[in-house]
Legacy VTK file of the C-alpha trace (Angstrom):
# vtk DataFile Version 3.0
C-alpha trace
ASCII
DATASET POLYDATA
POINTS 269 float
0.102 -0.386 0.045
1.855 3.405 -0.743
0.234 6.753 0.033
0.836 10.445 -1.219
1.018 13.824 0.458
-0.008 17.085 -1.329
2.009 19.471 -0.766
0.601 23.100 -1.567
2.963 23.498 -4.052
0.732 20.922 -6.434
3.874 18.303 -6.262
2.843 14.969 -5.178
5.860 13.052 -2.946
5.322 9.058 -3.008
6.032 7.316 0.539
5.826 3.426 0.953
5.498 1.157 1.225
4.273 1.536 4.697
1.535 -0.805 6.499
-31.140 29.307 -5.143
-30.665 29.245 -1.736
-33.990 27.784 -0.721
-34.619 26.301 2.890
-33.974 22.419 2.569
-36.596 19.996 2.442
-35.806 17.282 5.366
-35.642 15.074 2.226
-32.189 16.888 1.627
-31.510 16.570 5.224
-31.751 13.363 5.388
-29.526 13.157 2.574
-26.901 14.573 4.218
-27.229 12.758 7.841
-26.739 9.392 5.315
-23.902 11.453 3.204
-22.204 12.028 6.805
-22.569 8.521 9.110
-20.620 5.210 8.675
-21.634 1.565 8.165
-21.942 -0.075 11.861
-21.359 -3.257 10.470
-17.721 -1.848 9.402
-16.374 -2.533 12.953
-15.484 -5.979 13.057
-13.695 -5.520 9.793
-12.622 -1.459 9.307
-9.942 0.160 9.450
-9.883 4.297 10.749
-7.865 7.378 9.239
-7.925 9.181 12.623
-5.299 12.262 13.480
-5.262 16.045 14.534
-5.964 19.457 12.895
-3.465 22.301 14.319
-2.223 25.488 13.742
1.173 26.674 13.852
0.939 27.067 17.699
-0.230 23.522 18.254
-3.911 24.628 18.582
-6.270 22.310 17.925
-9.054 24.136 15.047
-12.990 22.793 15.313
-14.777 22.187 12.528
-12.415 22.113 9.908
-14.170 19.398 7.476
-12.805 16.342 6.702
-13.493 14.907 3.371
-12.770 11.579 2.645
-13.069 9.818 -0.863
-13.372 6.676 -2.538
-13.176 5.448 -6.274
-14.968 2.291 -4.799
-17.154 4.118 -2.157
-18.158 7.385 -2.550
-17.729 10.543 -0.457
-18.202 9.906 3.718
-17.189 12.950 5.917
-16.508 14.037 9.487
-15.263 16.561 11.453
-12.792 17.781 14.131
-13.732 18.610 17.810
-13.174 21.049 19.729
-8.945 19.905 19.887
-8.334 19.011 16.202
-9.144 15.613 16.379
-11.150 13.745 13.656
-11.870 9.180 12.928
-12.774 8.655 9.644
-13.998 4.646 9.761
-13.619 2.585 6.059
-14.932 -0.785 5.047
-11.563 -3.270 5.907
-10.587 -5.771 3.770
-11.524 -3.758 -0.114
-8.388 -2.007 -1.830
-9.670 1.103 -2.398
-7.578 4.833 -3.866
-8.326 6.969 -1.410
-7.713 10.833 -0.911
-8.436 12.780 2.774
-8.721 16.515 2.598
-9.459 19.008 4.991
-10.970 22.155 4.382
-12.766 25.129 6.059
-13.143 28.492 4.668
-10.522 31.229 5.637
-7.893 28.258 6.181
-5.273 26.954 4.317
-3.781 23.293 5.227
-0.380 21.730 4.926
-0.365 19.142 2.762
-3.496 19.715 0.584
-3.984 16.258 1.257
-3.512 12.905 1.783
-4.046 9.900 -0.965
-3.986 6.188 -0.529
-3.052 4.068 -3.600
-3.860 0.611 -1.868
-3.692 -3.140 -3.370
-3.955 -4.963 -0.526
-6.727 -4.666 2.106
-6.297 -2.177 5.236
-6.657 -3.401 8.461
-6.497 -1.018 12.106
-5.402 2.375 11.672
-4.019 4.784 9.569
-2.490 8.194 11.331
-2.398 11.187 9.637
-2.044 14.715 10.981
-2.549 18.258 9.207
-1.492 21.530 10.042
-3.840 25.186 8.989
-2.813 28.114 8.652
-5.673 31.222 8.642
-6.089 33.540 6.180
-8.131 36.902 6.740
-9.808 36.974 3.194
-10.130 33.433 1.029
-6.905 32.327 -1.237
-7.461 30.186 -3.955
-5.651 27.542 -4.730
-4.515 25.570 -7.020
-4.634 21.531 -7.172
-7.388 22.508 -4.670
-9.769 19.352 -5.953
-13.664 20.034 -5.227
-15.581 16.915 -4.043
-18.984 15.868 -5.122
-20.844 14.293 -2.608
-21.909 10.728 -3.086
-24.740 8.930 -0.993
-23.679 6.433 1.464
-20.862 3.860 0.256
-22.337 4.907 -2.878
-20.564 6.762 -6.316
-24.158 7.708 -6.877
-24.757 11.795 -7.011
-26.211 13.418 -3.720
-28.192 15.422 -5.779
-31.638 16.459 -6.690
-34.336 18.078 -8.841
-33.914 21.807 -7.519
-38.095 22.882 -8.382
-39.627 19.052 -6.670
-36.744 18.263 -5.075
-37.116 14.202 -5.462
-34.211 12.245 -5.922
-33.498 9.871 -9.606
-33.839 9.346 -12.439
-34.270 11.871 -13.504
-36.179 13.338 -16.418
-34.697 16.011 -18.957
-37.977 17.780 -19.152
-40.014 18.666 -16.390
-43.749 19.922 -16.439
-44.049 20.789 -12.617
-40.774 23.570 -12.715
-40.375 26.986 -13.075
-38.516 27.769 -16.355
-39.956 28.651 -19.802
-38.456 25.923 -20.848
-39.066 23.291 -18.396
-36.043 21.803 -18.351
-34.547 19.821 -15.055
-32.117 21.638 -13.219
-30.233 19.272 -11.010
-28.955 20.782 -7.630
-25.842 18.538 -7.010
-23.758 19.832 -3.511
-20.260 19.929 -2.917
-17.339 20.847 -0.621
-13.923 21.845 -1.137
-15.690 25.043 -3.281
-14.641 28.454 -2.135
-14.674 31.716 -3.949
-11.312 33.436 -4.094
-11.516 37.500 -3.790
-13.625 38.785 -6.660
-14.022 35.555 -8.287
-17.788 34.518 -9.699
-19.434 31.345 -9.962
-18.181 32.085 -13.642
-14.567 30.112 -12.464
-17.245 26.399 -11.506
-18.349 24.370 -15.164
-19.808 20.891 -14.854
-20.008 18.134 -17.420
-21.902 14.737 -18.079
-20.298 12.392 -19.681
-22.785 9.356 -20.940
-21.153 5.367 -21.354
-19.227 5.729 -24.752
-17.707 8.878 -23.293
-19.227 11.378 -24.848
-19.146 14.911 -23.550
-22.246 17.279 -22.571
-21.167 20.747 -20.852
-23.743 21.517 -18.424
-25.164 24.913 -17.745
-24.390 26.477 -14.146
-26.958 28.318 -12.892
-26.773 28.610 -9.105
-23.813 28.259 -7.301
-23.892 29.535 -2.864
-23.714 27.722 0.322
-26.293 26.066 1.949
-27.534 26.896 4.681
-27.083 26.305 8.179
-23.361 24.252 6.207
-20.979 26.369 5.447
-18.740 24.215 4.471
-21.275 22.180 2.018
-21.651 24.207 -1.130
-25.013 24.102 -3.849
-24.609 23.844 -7.039
-27.477 23.647 -10.290
-27.405 22.932 -13.641
-29.710 22.110 -15.938
-29.454 18.980 -18.102
-29.395 18.901 -21.775
-31.566 17.244 -24.230
-28.314 15.051 -25.445
-28.768 12.672 -22.462
-32.173 11.981 -22.241
-31.466 7.939 -23.450
-28.246 8.163 -22.058
-29.618 5.658 -18.700
-26.868 7.403 -17.047
-23.816 9.855 -17.338
-21.366 10.728 -15.129
-21.265 14.024 -13.449
-17.940 16.257 -13.187
-17.299 19.827 -12.076
-14.667 22.368 -12.775
-13.277 24.897 -10.578
-10.055 26.989 -11.757
-9.476 23.635 -14.106
-9.499 21.319 -11.398
-11.637 18.205 -11.641
-13.621 16.811 -8.831
-14.942 13.598 -8.690
-17.193 11.851 -10.878
-20.665 10.896 -9.831
-23.274 8.696 -10.972
-26.951 10.506 -12.285
-29.399 8.064 -13.636
-31.572 9.786 -16.143
-34.268 9.254 -18.253
-36.283 10.495 -21.360
LINES 2 271
19 0 1 2 3 4 5 6 7 8 9 10 11 12 13 14 15 16 17 18
250 19 20 21 22 23 24 25 26 27 28 29 30 31 32 33 34 35 36 37 38 39 40 41 42 43 44 45 46 47 48 49 50 51 52 53 54 55 56 57 58 59 60 61 62 63 64 65 66 67 68 69 70 71 72 73 74 75 76 77 78 79 80 81 82 83 84 85 86 87 88 89 90 91 92 93 94 95 96 97 98 99 100 101 102 103 104 105 106 107 108 109 110 111 112 113 114 115 116 117 118 119 120 121 122 123 124 125 126 127 128 129 130 131 132 133 134 135 136 137 138 139 140 141 142 143 144 145 146 147 148 149 150 151 152 153 154 155 156 157 158 159 160 161 162 163 164 165 166 167 168 169 170 171 172 173 174 175 176 177 178 179 180 181 182 183 184 185 186 187 188 189 190 191 192 193 194 195 196 197 198 199 200 201 202 203 204 205 206 207 208 209 210 211 212 213 214 215 216 217 218 219 220 221 222 223 224 225 226 227 228 229 230 231 232 233 234 235 236 237 238 239 240 241 242 243 244 245 246 247 248 249 250 251 252 253 254 255 256 257 258 259 260 261 262 263 264 265 266 267 268
């Protein structure tokens, strides 16, 4: 098993081997809770990634969003406590590529992220700690990867129709929305996306990819923080006609040309 550290410069160093803002409905809060929850069944065969996030003086930084991204099981989130400690529990006995990233508005962290490239089952505990530096204004960083949130233990997007607040499958057209073109607007939810001073949502782009590799741009119509969840961003995109017969597409975003993970979205004619 190898892991790499991404520095602020964007360099990757390998070590190894080692052993529109709306009041959100109840459904969305339930989905968020599911995305944050860990499976109880992991207890018998799991490994833990844990550590601390502190400033240069050794003081713990509370309420840092710790995002764990898996190429097989989507995203998981934990938050640091008042002492800056965190723990992420993940299924053991499975080979994964994993990425752990701290995020908090007004802070940058060293390293930016830690990536595990696992070719064998993982068990026990893996300690990882980060150091944060506070800035009075948001500082855009190259290579800072945005994350689209997924449903629990899944690569399926945490997504809702922005007008009806229903989950997938999504029709491209929707007579129940309020737009004149009756095209479906999809609400996606992302972490680690912050605008710098003077920046607008124009730095964010979105796309869908079908099973044959065709790319379809998605028009971004809204970006903003979810009320009461400042670390979580709502991104509203319009679905194009061309994906109507795709059955399933992989959706991703880019922020300052840095791509996010790809999440699955089921569509229908």
